[in-house]
C-alpha positions as CSV (number, residue, x, y, z in Angstrom):
1,M,25.3,0.2,0.5
2,A,22.1,1.8,1.6
3,D,20.5,3.6,-1.2
4,S,16.9,4.4,-0.3
5,G,14.9,5.5,-3.3
6,S,17.8,5.5,-5.7
7,I,17.2,4.9,-9.4
8,F,19.9,3.3,-11.5
9,T,20.4,2.2,-15.3
10,N,22.6,-0.6,-16.3
11,F,25.6,0.8,-18.3
12,E,29.3,0.2,-18.3
13,S,31.7,3.0,-17.9
14,S,34.6,4.0,-20.3
15,F,37.6,6.0,-19.2
16,E,40.5,7.5,-21.1
17,T,44.0,8.3,-19.7
18,N,45.9,11.5,-20.3
19,E,49.5,11.4,-19.1
20,N,50.3,15.0,-19.6
21,N,47.9,16.8,-17.3
22,K,49.4,16.2,-13.8
23,N,48.9,19.5,-12.0
24,L,45.4,20.4,-10.9
25,S,44.4,23.2,-8.6
26,N,42.0,22.7,-5.7
27,S,39.4,24.8,-7.4
28,E,38.9,22.0,-10.0
29,S,37.0,19.9,-7.4
30,A,34.7,17.2,-8.9
31,F,31.7,18.5,-7.0
32,E,32.3,22.2,-8.0
33,T,33.1,21.8,-11.7
34,N,31.7,18.3,-12.3
35,E,35.1,17.1,-13.4
36,S,37.4,14.5,-11.8
37,S,41.1,13.8,-12.5
38,F,42.6,10.4,-12.3
39,K,46.2,9.0,-12.5
40,K,47.0,5.4,-13.4
41,N,48.7,3.2,-10.9
42,E,50.1,-0.2,-11.9
43,N,49.5,-1.7,-8.5
44,N,46.0,-3.2,-8.9
45,K,45.5,-3.6,-5.1
46,N,45.7,0.2,-4.6
47,F,43.4,2.9,-5.8
48,S,44.5,3.8,-9.3
49,K,45.0,7.4,-10.4
50,K,44.0,8.7,-13.8
51,N,44.4,12.1,-15.5
52,E,41.3,14.1,-16.4
53,T,38.3,12.0,-17.0
54,S,35.3,14.2,-16.8
55,F,32.2,13.2,-14.8
56,E,29.0,15.2,-14.9
57,I,27.3,14.8,-11.5
58,I,23.6,14.3,-12.2
59,K,22.2,13.6,-8.8
60,V,23.3,12.9,-5.2
61,L,21.8,9.5,-4.5
62,S,22.8,9.1,-0.9
63,D,24.8,11.3,1.5
64,R,23.3,10.3,4.8
65,G,24.4,7.4,7.0
66,G,27.1,4.8,6.3
67,M,30.7,5.5,5.5
68,G,30.2,6.7,1.9
69,D,28.3,9.0,-0.4
70,L,26.7,8.0,-3.7
71,Y,26.4,10.0,-6.9
72,K,24.7,9.3,-10.2
73,V,27.1,10.6,-12.8
74,K,27.6,10.7,-16.6
75,D,31.0,10.0,-18.0
76,E,32.6,11.7,-21.0
77,N,31.0,9.2,-23.4
78,G,27.5,10.0,-22.1
79,K,27.2,6.7,-20.1
80,F,25.5,6.7,-16.7
81,L,27.1,5.1,-13.7
82,V,27.4,5.5,-10.0
83,I,30.4,6.5,-8.0
84,K,30.9,6.0,-4.3
85,R,33.3,8.1,-2.2
86,V,34.3,7.9,1.5
87,K,32.5,10.7,3.4
88,K,34.6,13.8,3.9
89,I,34.7,13.2,7.7
90,Y,36.4,9.8,7.1
91,R,38.8,10.9,4.3
92,G,42.4,10.1,5.2
93,N,41.2,7.4,7.6
94,K,43.1,4.3,6.5
95,K,40.5,1.9,7.8
96,Y,37.6,3.4,5.9
97,I,39.7,3.7,2.7
98,E,40.6,0.1,2.9
99,L,37.0,-0.8,3.6
100,L,35.9,1.1,0.5
101,G,38.6,-0.8,-1.5
102,K,37.3,-4.1,-0.1
103,E,33.8,-3.1,-1.1
104,Y,35.1,-2.9,-4.7
105,D,37.5,-5.8,-4.7
106,I,35.1,-8.6,-3.7
107,P,32.3,-8.0,-6.3
108,S,35.0,-7.3,-9.0
109,K,36.0,-11.0,-8.7
110,L,32.4,-12.3,-8.9
111,N,30.4,-12.8,-12.0
112,N,26.7,-13.2,-11.4
113,E,23.6,-11.4,-12.6
114,G,22.4,-11.0,-9.0
115,I,25.5,-9.0,-7.9
116,I,26.2,-5.3,-8.6
117,K,28.8,-4.8,-11.3
118,V,31.8,-2.6,-10.4
119,F,34.0,-1.1,-13.0
120,E,37.1,0.5,-11.4
121,K,38.4,2.2,-8.3
122,G,40.5,5.3,-8.4
123,K,41.7,8.4,-6.6
124,D,41.4,12.1,-7.6
125,I,41.5,15.4,-5.9
126,E,38.3,14.4,-4.1
127,E,40.1,11.3,-2.8
128,D,39.2,7.7,-3.2
129,Y,36.2,6.4,-5.1
130,Y,35.0,3.4,-7.1
131,S,32.4,3.2,-9.9
132,M,29.6,0.8,-10.5
133,E,26.7,0.1,-12.8
134,F,23.6,2.3,-12.7
135,I,20.5,0.3,-12.0
136,E,17.0,1.5,-12.7
137,G,14.9,0.1,-9.9
138,K,14.1,0.3,-6.2
139,T,15.7,-1.1,-3.1
140,L,13.8,-3.9,-1.5
141,E,13.2,-1.6,1.4
142,N,11.3,0.9,-0.8
143,L,9.5,-1.9,-2.6
144,M,8.1,-3.1,0.7
145,R,6.9,0.4,1.6
146,S,5.1,0.6,-1.7
147,K,3.1,-2.6,-1.0
148,D,4.1,-3.9,-4.5
149,L,5.1,-7.2,-2.9
150,I,1.5,-8.1,-2.3
151,N,1.8,-9.8,-5.7
152,N,2.7,-13.4,-4.7
153,N,4.3,-14.2,-8.0
154,L,6.7,-11.3,-7.6
155,L,7.5,-12.2,-4.0
156,E,8.3,-15.8,-5.0
157,K,10.6,-14.6,-7.8
158,I,12.5,-12.2,-5.6
159,I,12.9,-14.9,-2.9
160,K,14.2,-17.5,-5.4
161,D,16.5,-15.0,-7.1
162,L,17.9,-13.8,-3.8
163,L,18.5,-17.4,-2.6
164,S,20.2,-18.3,-5.9
165,T,22.5,-15.3,-5.7
166,L,23.4,-16.1,-2.1
167,S,24.2,-19.7,-3.1
168,Y,26.7,-18.4,-5.7
169,I,28.3,-16.0,-3.2
170,H,28.6,-18.7,-0.5
171,K,30.1,-21.2,-3.0
172,S,32.7,-18.5,-3.7
173,Q,33.6,-18.7,0.0
174,I,32.3,-15.3,0.7
175,Y,29.7,-14.3,3.4
176,H,28.0,-10.9,3.0
177,R,27.4,-10.2,6.7
178,D,25.3,-7.1,6.1
179,L,22.3,-8.4,4.2
180,K,19.3,-6.1,4.6
181,P,16.5,-4.7,2.4
182,S,18.4,-1.5,1.7
183,N,21.3,-3.5,0.3
184,I,19.1,-5.4,-2.2
185,M,18.0,-3.7,-5.4
186,I,15.0,-4.9,-7.5
187,T,15.2,-3.8,-11.2
188,D,12.2,-2.1,-12.8
189,K,12.6,-4.3,-15.9
190,G,12.2,-8.0,-15.0
191,S,12.1,-7.5,-11.2
192,N,15.6,-9.0,-11.0
193,V,17.6,-9.0,-7.7
194,K,20.9,-7.2,-7.3
195,I,22.9,-7.5,-4.1
196,L,25.0,-4.5,-3.1
197,D,27.5,-3.4,-0.6
198,F,30.2,-6.0,0.1
199,G,32.1,-3.8,2.5
200,L,31.6,-6.1,5.5
201,A,31.9,-9.3,3.4
202,D,34.3,-11.9,4.6
203,G,36.3,-14.0,2.2
204,D,39.2,-16.4,2.5
205,S,41.6,-13.9,1.0
206,Y,40.7,-11.0,3.3
207,E,41.3,-10.3,6.9
208,D,38.7,-8.5,9.0
209,L,38.9,-4.7,8.7
210,V,36.2,-4.2,11.3
211,N,34.6,-6.2,14.1
212,K,32.1,-8.7,13.0
213,M,29.3,-6.2,12.8
214,G,26.4,-5.4,10.6
215,T,22.9,-3.9,10.9
216,K,21.9,-5.3,14.3
217,I,18.3,-6.2,13.6
218,Y,19.4,-8.4,10.7
219,S,22.6,-9.8,12.2
220,S,22.8,-13.3,13.6
221,P,23.5,-13.9,17.3
222,E,27.0,-15.3,16.5
223,Q,27.8,-12.2,14.4
224,Q,26.7,-9.9,17.2
225,N,28.7,-11.9,19.8
226,N,31.9,-11.7,17.6
227,E,31.9,-15.5,17.1
228,E,32.9,-17.6,14.1
229,I,30.5,-17.2,11.2
230,D,29.7,-19.0,8.0
231,Q,26.9,-18.9,5.3
232,R,24.3,-19.5,8.0
233,T,24.8,-15.9,9.2
234,D,23.4,-14.7,5.8
235,I,20.7,-17.3,6.1
236,Y,19.6,-15.8,9.4
237,S,19.5,-12.3,7.8
238,F,17.4,-13.7,4.9
239,G,14.9,-15.1,7.4
240,I,14.5,-11.7,9.1
241,I,14.1,-10.0,5.7
242,L,11.4,-12.5,4.7
243,L,9.6,-11.9,8.1
244,E,9.7,-8.1,7.5
245,I,8.3,-8.5,4.0
246,L,5.4,-10.5,5.2
247,T,4.6,-8.7,8.5
248,E,6.5,-5.3,8.3
249,K,8.2,-6.4,11.6
250,T,11.7,-7.7,12.3
251,D,10.9,-9.2,15.7
252,I,10.6,-13.0,15.5
253,S,7.7,-12.9,17.9
254,F,5.6,-11.7,15.0
255,L,6.1,-15.1,13.2
256,K,2.6,-16.0,14.3
257,D,1.2,-13.3,11.9
258,V,2.7,-15.0,8.8
259,K,-0.2,-16.6,7.0
260,S,1.7,-18.8,4.6
261,T,2.7,-22.1,6.3
262,T,5.5,-22.5,3.8
263,Y,7.1,-19.1,4.5
264,K,6.4,-19.5,8.2
265,E,8.4,-22.8,8.3
266,I,11.3,-21.2,6.3
267,I,11.5,-18.1,8.6
268,K,11.4,-20.3,11.7
269,K,14.2,-22.6,10.5
270,C,16.3,-19.6,9.2
271,T,16.2,-17.7,12.5
272,F,17.1,-20.3,15.1
273,K,19.6,-18.8,17.6
274,E,21.8,-21.9,17.3
275,K,23.1,-21.9,13.7
276,G,23.3,-25.7,13.7
277,K,19.5,-25.8,13.7
278,R,19.2,-23.5,10.7
279,F,19.1,-24.4,7.0
280,Y,22.7,-25.2,6.1
281,N,22.7,-23.2,2.8
282,S,20.5,-21.4,0.3
283,D,20.1,-24.5,-1.9
284,E,18.5,-26.3,1.0
285,I,15.9,-23.6,1.3
286,L,15.1,-23.6,-2.5
287,H,14.7,-27.4,-2.3
288,F,12.4,-27.0,0.7
289,I,10.2,-24.5,-1.1
290,E,9.8,-26.8,-4.2
291,K,9.1,-29.8,-1.9
292,L,6.4,-28.0,0.0
293,K,4.8,-26.7,-3.2
294,T,4.5,-30.2,-4.6
295,A,3.2,-31.6,-1.3
296,N,0.6,-28.9,-1.0
297,K,-0.6,-29.4,-4.6
298,N,-0.9,-33.2,-4.1
299,F,-2.7,-32.6,-0.7
300,D,-5.2,-30.2,-2.2
301,E,-6.1,-32.6,-5.0
302,K,-6.4,-35.6,-2.7
303,R,-8.4,-33.5,-0.2
304,Y,-10.9,-32.6,-3.0
305,Y,-11.5,-36.1,-4.2
306,D,-11.6,-37.6,-0.6
307,A,-14.1,-34.9,0.4
308,K,-16.3,-35.5,-2.6
309,K,-16.3,-39.2,-1.9
310,K,-17.0,-38.6,1.8
311,Y,-19.9,-36.3,1.1
312,K,-21.6,-38.7,-1.3
313,S,-21.2,-41.6,1.2
314,Y,-22.6,-39.4,4.0
315,I,-25.7,-38.5,2.0
316,D,-26.3,-42.2,1.1
317,E,-26.0,-43.3,4.7
318,N,-27.9,-40.4,6.3
319,P,-30.8,-39.5,4.0
320,N,-32.7,-37.8,6.8
321,N,-29.8,-36.0,8.4
322,K,-30.3,-32.3,9.0
323,N,-26.9,-31.6,7.4
324,K,-28.0,-33.2,4.2
325,K,-29.1,-29.9,2.6
326,F,-25.8,-28.3,3.5
327,I,-23.7,-31.1,2.0
328,E,-25.9,-31.2,-1.2
329,D,-25.5,-27.4,-1.5
330,K,-21.7,-27.9,-1.4
331,I,-21.8,-30.5,-4.1
332,Y,-24.2,-28.4,-6.2
333,I,-21.8,-25.4,-6.0
334,C,-19.0,-27.6,-7.3
335,K,-21.1,-28.9,-10.1
336,K,-22.3,-25.4,-10.9
337,Q,-18.8,-24.1,-11.1
338,M,-17.8,-26.9,-13.3
339,G,-20.9,-26.2,-15.5
340,I,-19.9,-22.5,-15.8
341,A,-16.4,-23.5,-16.8
342,I,-17.7,-25.8,-19.5
343,I,-20.1,-23.1,-20.9
344,K,-17.2,-20.6,-21.0
345,S,-15.1,-23.1,-23.0
346,L,-17.9,-23.8,-25.4
347,I,-18.4,-20.0,-26.0
348,I,-14.7,-19.6,-26.8
349,V,-14.8,-22.6,-29.2
350,F,-18.0,-21.3,-30.9
351,T,-16.4,-17.8,-31.3
352,I,-13.3,-19.2,-32.9
353,L,-15.4,-21.3,-35.3
354,M,-17.5,-18.2,-36.2
355,I,-14.4,-16.2,-37.0
356,I,-13.0,-19.0,-39.2
357,N,-16.4,-19.2,-41.1
358,I,-16.5,-15.5,-41.6
359,F,-13.0,-15.5,-43.0
360,F,-13.7,-18.2,-45.5
361,I,-17.0,-16.6,-46.6
362,F,-15.2,-13.3,-47.1
363,K,-12.5,-15.0,-49.0
364,Y,-15.0,-16.9,-51.2
365,F,-17.0,-13.8,-52.2
366,Y,-13.9,-11.6,-52.6
367,F,-12.0,-13.8,-55.0
368,T,-15.1,-15.1,-57.0
């Protein structure tokens, strides 16, 4: 579900059923009077109908592109949520109605903090819809445009959260197939990941409603060629998303512009044309990240001590070498930095001791 610039808050909806009000005129449209009418249907696989549950439309969140329109609404209890409807041009089209239903059904069976929560699906005079939680945050697409991802700690958190959520989805035998920045929300509080739009998701209990499609620039070669897919299709999409975050490009030829060797290796292995060469799953990528972080840390420490030992040995063996001054300067800088750190530590300790002394002096004179 592409929702550029949408802002959501996390609330659960509450609906009441009124069996008596069954006849509504066309003038009572949900978009004209801010009211919707629903009827209950015992068949859970179909869109349920309910009588007269009022929704106040607060804002149109998205009405361009895709198959559906999004609205921020307030229910009769004052709680905010989002409803999605099939676009008017597609209403009555069985394929799109079924696709909307699938978009609700798959996340309704999943329970993970990284997946959008859906509440119910129904039908009123404005036709089919489903409701979901309202999240206050930004799409990853908008976050990239704002340059907020320059913060390495935030980027690392988003990457790990996204991979953990994908791991959960794949272990549930579901493949998203349309993973892209506009289908990933980042909450304002906590910068948590929320994956949206499971309309193209493929699960064991569902048949394909559409061809194996998705947004082309993020789709794997096997998906575009209508071949068999598995979790590595989403792994490919993840690699392209990471490339776009780091370079603002989605063409793999820009991999050379990625400065981080860790992320460069991840993108490279995620985006092989042959899926057999890619990471097998999200857990493998997470393990790879931790392994490289540990290796880099150990390498940096070893490099420092080896260099220090080498510089000292070099000076002892080449006392008249023209590079001696340069090497001595390097060692002097290291010592100077260490000295500054020690002085700062002493100042902090002295300040704490002074505060403690002042406290006891004040206590002595105040109580005597």
